[in-house]
C-alpha positions as CSV (number, residue, x, y, z in Angstrom):
1,M,-38.5,-23.5,-38.6
2,R,-41.4,-22.2,-34.9
3,R,-38.9,-21.9,-32.2
4,A,-38.9,-20.4,-28.7
5,A,-35.8,-18.6,-27.3
6,A,-33.5,-20.7,-25.0
7,A,-31.8,-19.4,-22.0
8,L,-27.9,-19.0,-22.0
9,V,-25.8,-18.6,-19.0
10,L,-22.3,-17.3,-19.4
11,A,-19.7,-15.4,-17.3
12,V,-17.8,-12.1,-18.0
13,V,-14.4,-10.9,-17.0
14,L,-13.7,-7.3,-17.1
15,V,-10.2,-6.5,-17.8
16,A,-8.0,-3.5,-16.8
17,G,-9.9,-2.5,-13.7
18,G,-13.4,-2.5,-15.0
19,G,-16.4,-3.6,-12.7
20,L,-18.5,-6.6,-13.3
21,A,-22.3,-6.9,-12.9
22,E,-25.1,-9.3,-13.9
23,A,-26.0,-9.3,-17.6
24,A,-29.5,-9.0,-19.0
25,F,-31.0,-9.9,-22.4
26,T,-33.8,-8.5,-24.3
27,T,-35.1,-10.3,-27.4
28,H,-35.3,-8.1,-30.5
29,E,-36.9,-8.9,-33.8
30,S,-34.4,-9.2,-36.7
31,N,-34.1,-6.0,-38.7
32,E,-35.6,-6.2,-42.3
33,Q,-32.4,-4.6,-43.8
34,S,-28.7,-4.8,-43.1
35,F,-26.7,-2.1,-41.4
36,T,-23.0,-1.2,-41.2
37,A,-21.8,0.2,-37.9
38,G,-20.0,3.1,-39.6
39,D,-23.3,4.5,-40.8
40,I,-24.4,5.4,-37.2
41,P,-22.5,8.1,-35.0
42,V,-21.8,6.8,-31.5
43,A,-20.1,8.1,-28.4
44,A,-18.0,5.0,-27.8
45,D,-15.7,3.0,-30.1
46,L,-16.6,-0.6,-29.4
47,V,-14.8,-3.5,-31.0
48,A,-16.0,-7.1,-30.9
49,Q,-13.6,-10.1,-31.1
50,S,-14.2,-13.7,-31.4
51,R,-12.3,-17.0,-31.3
52,S,-13.0,-20.6,-32.1
53,N,-12.4,-23.0,-29.2
54,D,-13.0,-26.1,-31.2
55,G,-11.2,-25.2,-34.5
56,G,-14.7,-25.0,-36.3
57,A,-15.2,-28.8,-36.0
58,A,-18.4,-30.3,-37.3
59,N,-20.0,-31.5,-34.0
60,S,-23.2,-31.2,-31.9
61,Q,-21.7,-28.0,-30.3
62,I,-20.3,-24.7,-31.5
63,Q,-17.6,-23.8,-28.9
64,Y,-16.4,-20.2,-29.1
65,G,-15.5,-17.1,-27.1
66,L,-16.4,-13.4,-27.4
67,N,-14.5,-10.3,-26.3
68,L,-15.8,-6.7,-26.2
69,T,-13.3,-3.7,-25.9
70,N,-14.1,0.0,-25.3
71,G,-11.6,1.7,-27.6
72,G,-13.2,5.1,-27.1
73,T,-12.4,7.9,-24.6
74,T,-15.6,7.8,-22.5
75,Q,-16.9,5.4,-20.0
76,L,-19.8,3.2,-21.2
77,D,-22.8,1.9,-19.3
78,L,-23.0,-1.8,-20.1
79,D,-26.7,-2.0,-19.7
80,T,-27.0,-0.2,-23.0
81,V,-24.9,-2.9,-24.9
82,T,-25.9,-6.1,-26.6
83,I,-23.8,-8.5,-28.8
84,R,-25.0,-10.9,-31.5
85,Y,-23.3,-14.0,-32.8
86,W,-25.0,-15.2,-36.0
87,F,-25.2,-18.9,-37.1
88,T,-27.2,-21.6,-38.8
89,E,-28.8,-24.5,-37.1
90,D,-28.3,-26.8,-40.2
91,G,-31.7,-28.4,-40.2
92,S,-31.6,-29.6,-36.6
93,P,-35.0,-30.9,-35.4
94,G,-34.5,-29.3,-32.0
95,E,-34.1,-25.8,-30.5
96,P,-30.4,-24.7,-30.3
97,Q,-29.4,-24.4,-26.6
98,T,-26.5,-22.5,-25.0
99,A,-24.0,-23.1,-22.1
100,C,-21.0,-21.6,-20.3
101,Y,-18.2,-24.1,-19.7
102,Y,-15.9,-21.6,-18.0
103,A,-15.6,-18.1,-17.0
104,T,-13.2,-16.6,-14.4
105,F,-15.9,-14.6,-12.6
106,G,-18.6,-17.3,-12.7
107,C,-21.0,-18.4,-15.4
108,G,-24.0,-17.2,-13.3
109,Q,-23.3,-13.6,-14.1
110,L,-24.9,-13.4,-17.5
111,R,-28.2,-14.3,-19.2
112,Q,-28.4,-14.8,-22.9
113,S,-30.8,-16.2,-25.5
114,V,-31.0,-17.9,-28.9
115,V,-33.2,-15.9,-31.3
116,D,-34.8,-17.7,-34.3
117,L,-34.9,-15.4,-37.4
118,V,-38.4,-15.2,-38.9
119,E,-36.7,-14.7,-42.4
120,L,-33.5,-16.2,-43.5
121,R,-30.3,-14.1,-43.8
122,D,-27.0,-14.9,-45.6
123,D,-25.4,-17.8,-43.6
124,A,-27.7,-17.2,-40.6
125,D,-31.1,-18.4,-39.4
126,H,-30.5,-17.7,-35.6
127,Y,-28.4,-15.6,-33.4
128,V,-27.2,-15.6,-29.8
129,E,-27.7,-12.2,-28.1
130,V,-25.7,-11.2,-25.1
131,G,-26.6,-8.2,-22.8
132,F,-25.6,-6.6,-19.5
133,T,-27.9,-5.3,-16.8
134,Q,-25.5,-2.9,-15.2
135,G,-21.7,-2.1,-14.8
136,R,-19.5,0.2,-16.8
137,L,-16.6,-0.4,-19.3
138,G,-14.0,2.4,-19.2
139,P,-11.7,3.5,-22.0
140,G,-9.4,0.7,-22.9
141,E,-11.3,-1.9,-20.8
142,S,-12.5,-5.3,-22.2
143,A,-15.3,-7.8,-21.3
144,S,-14.2,-11.3,-22.1
145,L,-16.6,-14.1,-22.5
146,D,-14.3,-17.1,-22.5
147,Q,-15.8,-20.6,-23.3
148,L,-19.3,-20.4,-24.6
149,A,-21.2,-23.1,-26.5
150,I,-24.2,-23.6,-28.7
151,S,-25.5,-27.2,-28.6
152,D,-28.2,-29.2,-30.3
153,P,-30.5,-31.1,-27.9
154,S,-30.9,-34.0,-30.3
155,G,-27.2,-34.4,-30.9
156,A,-27.4,-33.2,-34.6
157,T,-24.2,-31.8,-36.2
158,F,-23.5,-28.1,-36.7
159,T,-21.4,-27.1,-39.7
160,Q,-19.7,-23.9,-38.7
161,S,-18.1,-23.1,-42.0
162,N,-21.5,-21.8,-43.1
163,D,-22.1,-19.7,-39.9
164,Y,-22.0,-15.9,-40.6
165,S,-20.1,-15.1,-37.4
166,F,-17.7,-18.0,-37.5
167,L,-13.9,-16.9,-37.6
168,A,-11.4,-19.7,-37.7
169,K,-9.0,-18.2,-35.2
170,G,-7.9,-19.8,-32.0
171,S,-7.2,-16.4,-30.2
172,F,-9.4,-13.3,-29.9
173,T,-9.4,-11.5,-33.3
174,D,-11.5,-8.5,-34.5
175,N,-14.7,-9.9,-36.1
176,P,-16.9,-7.5,-37.9
177,R,-19.4,-10.3,-38.4
178,V,-20.2,-10.3,-34.7
179,T,-22.4,-7.2,-34.3
180,V,-22.6,-4.9,-31.3
181,Y,-25.5,-2.6,-30.4
182,L,-25.8,0.5,-28.3
183,G,-29.4,0.7,-27.4
184,D,-31.1,-0.2,-30.7
185,Q,-28.1,1.3,-32.9
186,L,-25.6,-1.0,-34.5
187,V,-22.1,0.4,-33.5
188,W,-19.8,-2.5,-34.6
189,G,-19.9,-4.9,-37.5
190,T,-22.3,-5.7,-40.4
191,E,-25.4,-7.7,-40.1
192,P,-25.9,-10.6,-42.7
193,E,-27.8,-9.6,-45.7
194,A,-31.5,-10.6,-45.8
195,L,-32.2,-13.2,-48.4
196,P,-34.8,-12.7,-51.1
197,K,-38.3,-13.8,-50.0
198,V,-38.8,-17.2,-51.7
199,E,-41.7,-19.6,-51.1
200,S,-40.6,-23.1,-52.1
201,L,-41.6,-26.6,-51.1
202,E,-40.4,-30.1,-51.4
203,V,-42.5,-33.3,-51.2
204,Q,-41.1,-36.7,-50.0
205,Y,-42.7,-40.1,-50.3
206,A,-42.5,-43.5,-48.8
207,N,-44.5,-46.7,-49.6
208,F,-46.1,-48.2,-46.6
209,D,-47.9,-51.0,-48.4
210,S,-45.7,-54.1,-49.4
211,D,-48.5,-55.5,-51.5
212,P,-49.4,-53.6,-54.8
213,Q,-52.4,-55.8,-55.4
214,D,-54.5,-55.5,-52.3
215,N,-57.6,-53.4,-51.2
216,A,-55.5,-50.5,-49.9
217,I,-53.0,-47.8,-51.1
218,K,-50.8,-46.6,-48.2
219,P,-48.6,-43.6,-49.3
220,G,-46.5,-41.8,-46.7
221,L,-45.8,-38.1,-47.3
222,K,-43.6,-35.4,-45.9
223,L,-43.5,-31.8,-46.7
224,R,-40.5,-29.6,-46.3
225,N,-40.1,-25.7,-46.5
226,T,-37.1,-25.1,-48.8
227,G,-37.8,-21.4,-49.2
228,T,-36.6,-18.4,-47.2
229,V,-39.9,-17.5,-45.4
230,P,-42.4,-19.4,-43.3
231,V,-45.5,-20.7,-45.1
232,D,-49.1,-21.1,-43.7
233,L,-50.0,-24.7,-44.1
234,S,-53.6,-23.8,-44.9
235,R,-52.3,-22.5,-48.2
236,I,-50.9,-25.8,-49.4
237,K,-52.4,-28.8,-51.1
238,L,-50.7,-32.2,-52.0
239,R,-51.8,-34.5,-54.8
240,Y,-51.1,-38.2,-55.2
241,W,-52.2,-39.7,-58.6
242,F,-53.4,-43.4,-59.0
243,T,-55.8,-45.6,-60.9
244,A,-59.1,-46.4,-59.1
245,E,-59.8,-50.0,-60.2
246,P,-62.5,-50.6,-57.5
247,P,-65.9,-48.8,-58.1
248,K,-65.9,-45.3,-56.8
249,P,-66.3,-43.4,-54.5
250,M,-63.0,-43.5,-52.8
251,Q,-62.4,-43.4,-49.1
252,G,-59.4,-41.7,-47.6
253,F,-57.9,-41.9,-44.1
254,C,-55.1,-40.4,-42.1
255,D,-53.7,-43.1,-40.0
256,Y,-50.9,-41.1,-38.4
257,A,-49.4,-37.6,-38.7
258,E,-46.7,-35.8,-36.7
259,V,-48.7,-32.6,-37.1
260,G,-51.8,-34.5,-35.9
261,C,-54.4,-36.3,-38.0
262,P,-57.1,-33.8,-37.0
263,K,-55.2,-31.1,-39.0
264,I,-55.2,-33.3,-42.1
265,S,-58.1,-33.5,-44.6
266,V,-58.2,-35.8,-47.6
267,G,-60.4,-35.7,-50.7
268,F,-60.4,-37.1,-54.3
269,G,-60.7,-35.7,-57.8
270,D,-61.1,-37.1,-61.2
271,V,-58.3,-36.8,-63.8
272,Q,-60.0,-35.7,-67.0
273,P,-59.1,-37.0,-69.5
274,A,-57.5,-39.9,-67.8
275,R,-53.8,-40.2,-68.2
276,P,-51.3,-43.1,-68.2
277,G,-51.2,-44.2,-64.5
278,A,-53.8,-41.8,-63.3
279,D,-57.5,-41.4,-63.4
280,T,-57.9,-40.2,-59.9
281,Y,-56.0,-38.1,-57.5
282,L,-55.9,-38.0,-53.6
283,E,-55.7,-34.4,-52.4
284,V,-54.3,-33.6,-48.9
285,S,-55.0,-30.3,-47.3
286,F,-54.2,-28.8,-43.9
287,S,-56.4,-26.9,-41.4
288,G,-53.7,-24.6,-40.1
289,G,-50.2,-24.2,-38.7
290,T,-47.0,-22.7,-40.0
291,L,-44.2,-24.5,-41.8
292,Q,-41.1,-22.8,-40.7
293,V,-38.0,-22.2,-42.9
294,G,-36.2,-25.5,-43.3
295,G,-39.0,-27.3,-41.3
296,S,-41.0,-30.4,-42.1
297,T,-44.4,-31.6,-41.4
298,G,-42.9,-34.9,-40.4
299,Q,-44.4,-38.0,-41.8
300,I,-48.1,-38.3,-42.8
301,Q,-49.3,-41.9,-43.1
302,L,-52.4,-42.1,-45.4
303,R,-54.7,-44.9,-46.5
304,I,-57.0,-45.2,-49.6
305,H,-59.9,-47.7,-50.1
306,G,-62.6,-48.1,-52.6
307,A,-66.1,-47.9,-51.3
308,N,-66.5,-51.7,-51.8
309,Y,-62.9,-52.5,-50.6
310,G,-62.2,-54.0,-54.1
311,L,-58.6,-54.8,-55.1
312,F,-56.3,-52.1,-56.5
313,D,-53.4,-52.8,-58.9
314,E,-50.9,-50.2,-57.9
315,R,-48.1,-51.4,-60.3
316,D,-48.9,-48.8,-63.0
317,D,-50.0,-46.0,-60.5
318,Y,-48.3,-42.7,-61.5
319,S,-47.3,-41.6,-58.0
320,R,-46.4,-45.0,-56.4
321,G,-42.8,-45.8,-55.7
322,T,-41.2,-48.8,-54.2
323,N,-39.0,-47.0,-51.7
324,T,-39.9,-47.7,-48.0
325,S,-37.8,-44.8,-46.7
326,F,-38.8,-41.2,-47.3
327,A,-37.1,-39.7,-50.4
328,S,-37.8,-36.7,-52.6
329,T,-40.3,-37.4,-55.4
330,M,-41.4,-35.2,-58.3
331,K,-44.5,-37.5,-58.8
332,V,-46.4,-36.1,-55.8
333,A,-47.3,-32.4,-56.4
334,A,-47.6,-29.4,-54.0
335,Y,-49.7,-26.4,-54.8
336,L,-49.5,-23.1,-52.9
337,D,-52.6,-21.0,-53.3
338,G,-53.6,-23.2,-56.2
339,N,-50.3,-22.7,-58.0
340,L,-48.0,-25.7,-58.8
341,V,-44.8,-25.2,-56.8
342,W,-43.4,-28.7,-56.7
343,G,-43.8,-32.0,-58.7
344,T,-44.9,-32.9,-62.2
345,P,-48.5,-33.9,-62.8
346,P,-49.0,-36.9,-65.1
């Protein structure tokens, strides 16, 4: 999904006589292609190492450490260096946050951020970027970031085995999947490959009406972005098919929506010729907003009445289900720019 960068505070220990200074972070947009550090000539030979401080456990935190070593023959200004640790948020509803639990020099010496990738990459939809405002790293010197963490504010679980930069080592080990940049040039590691651009949606349904033979139909809908790029909600329409026993016209209402009912519009169309379980459809559209990758609209609670509030018999309605918890359904369709991308019409 639509996510602001979060602040991370860490500490750095400069080994072998190096000086320490405050770190700085600048958010960069993700590159549209992947690079390999060896393709770019640089003055310094920088090496990034990582370690897992929790053994890769599935938890609401990722606990890890980073280490940067200058293997070259020249002194390096740290204010030109940034480091990225690539990971997936695994469908968390909240924004990933960061923390520093221990650093010898003090956790207040660094500032870092979580960056949300606009387009998905192989095993990565976010990265943590670390930067330095000043200080120098001499030949053979290292900057060690000891006990870092990425956490989910809602307590959701991270699965580290699908994180691009995860390395199942308990001690610092060279990791080419942690990338290092000198200015804007990649000088260590390989960025994850950009995934093909795919626009894909899924519709989920829940029944909010326990009586199938009353004067209302109350479908609940959720829409998920299962593709690799964000989608403008104004391009999407949903259709729910039913039989209209009461005299038309139909009346439709949004009783509740996590995205806000003012952003939801409902209308009706005739199924011609009528089909088993369907002579009418409810069409739901959106006035705007963006559905981020992996994101959901959250629940939308809808209500249908006939103009004379006559009784429906929903038992044979094509799109109706008996489930009261949200579940994927192929009997409610999603259209993107007028093209069917999810579901099976009757």
